[in-house]
N, C-alpha and C positions, 0 to 999 in steps of 0.2 A: 685401441689400435685401429688405424684406418685400413680400409679394404684395398687390396692391390688391384691395378687396372685389369679389367676383364674377368673379375671374380665377384662373388657375392650377389647382391640384389641386382646390379646392372646386368650381370651375365644371365641371371634367371629371367629378367625381363626380356632380353634379346631372344632367349630360347623360347619363351612363351610367344613372342611375336613370330618367330620362325615356324613354330608349331601351328599357329593360327593361319599363317600364309599357306603352309602345306595343306592343312585341312580345307582351306578355301579353294585351292587349285584342284585338289582331288575331287571335291564335291562338284566343282564346275565340269570336270571331265566326265564324271559319272552322269551328271544331268545331260550333258551334250550327247553322250552315247545313247542314253535312253530316248532322247528326242529323235535321233537318227533312226533308231530301231522302230519307234512308233510311226515315223514318217513312211518307212518302207513296208511296214506291215500291211498286207492286203492289196499291194499293187498288182495290177494286171501284168501279163507277160509282155504286152506291148509297152507298158510303162517302164518295165525293167530294161527294155531294149532301147529306150530313148537316149539319143546322143547327149552327152553332158559336156565333155571336154574333148579336144582333139584326140581321136583314137580310143576314147573311153565312153561307154554308156553307163547307166545307173549301176548295173551289175559290176562293172569294172571299178567304179569309184569305191563301192563297198569292199571289193576285193583288195584294193589298195589300202584301205583303212585296216582291214584284217591283217594284211601283211606287215604293216608298221607295228601294230600292237603285238603280233606274233614274234617279230624280231626283238622287240623290247622285252618279251617274255623269255628270250633265250633260244628261240627256234632257229635252226639253221636255214640256209637258203633252200627254197622249194625246188622240187623236181620239175623241170620245164620240158614239155613235149619236144622230141627231136625235130629239128628243122625249123623251130620257132625263131623268128627274127623280129627285132625291135622295129617299130614303124617310124615314120619320119617325125612323129611327135616326141620322140625320145632324143634329148639333146645333151645329156651329161650322165655322169656315173650314178648319181642318185636316181635319175630317171630310169636308168637301166635296171637298177635293183628294184624299183617300184614296179617296173613292167614285168619282171620275173614273177612276182606274186600275182599280178593281174592275169597273166597268161596261165599260170599254174592253177588258178581257181576258176578259170573261164568255163570249164565244163561242169561245175557244180550247179545243181538246180537252185533256183532263186530261194526256195524255202530252206534248203540246206545251207546256203551261203548266209542267209539271215540268222539261222540258228548258230552258225559258226561265229558270226559277229557277236551275238549275245553271249556266247560261251567265252570267247577270248576277252571281252570287256569285263565280264564278271571276274575272271581270273586276274586281269590287270588291276581292277579296283581293289581286290583283296590284297594283292601284292603292294600296291601303293599305300593302302591303309596300314599295312604291317611295317612299312619302311620307316626307319628311324629318321628323326630330323637331321641328324648329321649326315646320313647317307643321302637324303633328299637334297641336301645342299652341297654335296661333294662334287669335285671337279668331274666333268663329263664332256664328251663330244656332243655337239648339237648341230642341226642343219645350218646354223648361223656361225659355226666355228666353235672353238673351245669355250666352254662355259661351265655351268653346273647342271646337275640333273633337274633341279627346279626350273632352270631356264629352258631345258628341253621340254618340260611339261607345259610351260607357258606357250611354247611354239605348238605343242600338240593341240591345245585348246584352239588356237588360231587356225591350224590346218583342218581340224575336224569341223569347226563352225563354217569355215569357208566352203568345204565340200558339202556340208548340209545345204548351204545356200546355193551352191552349184546345182544340186539336185532339185531344189525347190524352183529355181528359175527355169530349168529344163522342163519340168513337169507342169509349170504354171500353178504352183502351190505355195504362194508367198506366206511367210510367217517367221516368227522368232528372229526378227530383225533388230530387237533391242534386248537388253538384259545383260547378265554378267559375262557371257561368252562374247557377245557383240562388243561390250566395253573393252574386254581383254584383247580382242582382235584389233580394235582401234589403237590400243596401247602398243600393240606389236608394230603397226605401221608407223605410229608416232615416233617410236624408238629409232626408226630408219629415216625419218624425214630430213635429217641433215644431209644424208647421202642422196635421197630422192631429189631434194630441191637444189642442192649444190652441185652434184655430179650428173644426175640424170637430167634435171631441168636446166642446168647451167645458169643459175641465177647469178647476176653480176655482183662483185664485191660492193658492199655498201647498201645493198638492197634489203628489203624486209618483206615478208609474205604473211598474210593472214588467210588461213583456210577455215571457213566456217561450215560446220556440219549442221544442217538444218533439221535433222530428224530422220528416222525415229530416235537415234542417239544425237543429242545436241551437244556440240563441243566446239571450242575455238582452239585451233592449233596455230602457233606462231613460230616463224623461223626468221632469224637474222643472219646475214652473210657478212662476216667481218674476218677476212682471212680465210675462214671456212664457215660453212653453214651449220647452224646449231639451233635446236629448239629452245625457246625461251618462254617465260611466263607472261611478259609484257613487251610491247614495242613502244619506243619513244616516238611520239607523233603519229602521223598517218602511215600505214604500211605502203610500200611501193606498189604492191599488187595484192588484190584480194580475189579469192575464189570461194564460191558458196555452192553447196550441192547437198543432196541427201547423204546420210552416212552410209547407206547400203551401196550407193553408186560409188562413193569414195573408196570403199573397200574392194569393190569389184574392179575398179580401175587400178588400184594398187596391186591387186592380184593378177592383173593382166587378163581379166575375164571379158572385158568389153573393149571395143574399138573406141579409143578416146576421141577421135575426130567425130565419130558418129554420135557421141554422147554430149557434144558441146551445147546442144539445144536444151539440155537439162542442167547446165552449169551457168551460174551467174559470175561474170568476170568484171573486175573493177580496178580502179587505179590505172597503172600501166597495163592496158588491156592486152597489148602484144606480149608482154612478159607473162601475164596471167595465163594467156592461152598456151604459151610455150610450156609453162609449168604444168597446167592441167592436162596436157596431152603427153606428159612424160612421167606419170606417177607410178607406172608399173615397176615393181622391184623384186618380186618373187622369182625363184628359179623354176 
């Protein structure tokens, strides 16, 4: 008797693949949280007060990370001091929710805040390890729209790694620019490259683009525009425009962390240079 579709060995193989992917993502998150905790351990009061992003210092960035993981653990909205108002850096509903956690935790001592981060991430890791493969792949809201819980955790790796790098840049403590979390972060941007190149960059129909990441993560990203822009494995012939830059700069531009015009001296443009410049200065896509 033949096996029915979706049963038997094939189903077992898919389940094993899903389990391996779950384990990989959970390990990646745990490693990332440990790196952030180690980075912040022993910082001076002045370092904790260093501006990182508009409206946020190092303390605030960590409060934001705590807030997200607390919410994912089932915590309700925090109590915000009366009279608190969102600053001009808050532009949308997600930003308003993020800001509530930042404001609520602003009076914590730096040591207590770091202890709270360690505590919530330990709890989150235990919860993620205990989660079944089916629950991990179940439908879920994500910051990128409807998806799966697994998709949400992919975005969590990207968000946490980006904020780690935000802190490192602000403090002048470079590091951890390559590895699993950096690779996953590039994957996150690559998944949006059709939108970035086609909508944000307004690449014309019939054009093709090669983005070469020169390190610490080395990768070639290719997009063709044929009716719509889409990521491809190869481009027939020479690309219309080429853009080459370090992977860390690419991610900071995609995350809206740096002024793209000011960064052009660190970017190599080729082919149709005018188009390449137009695309390189419109890479930002995060909310």
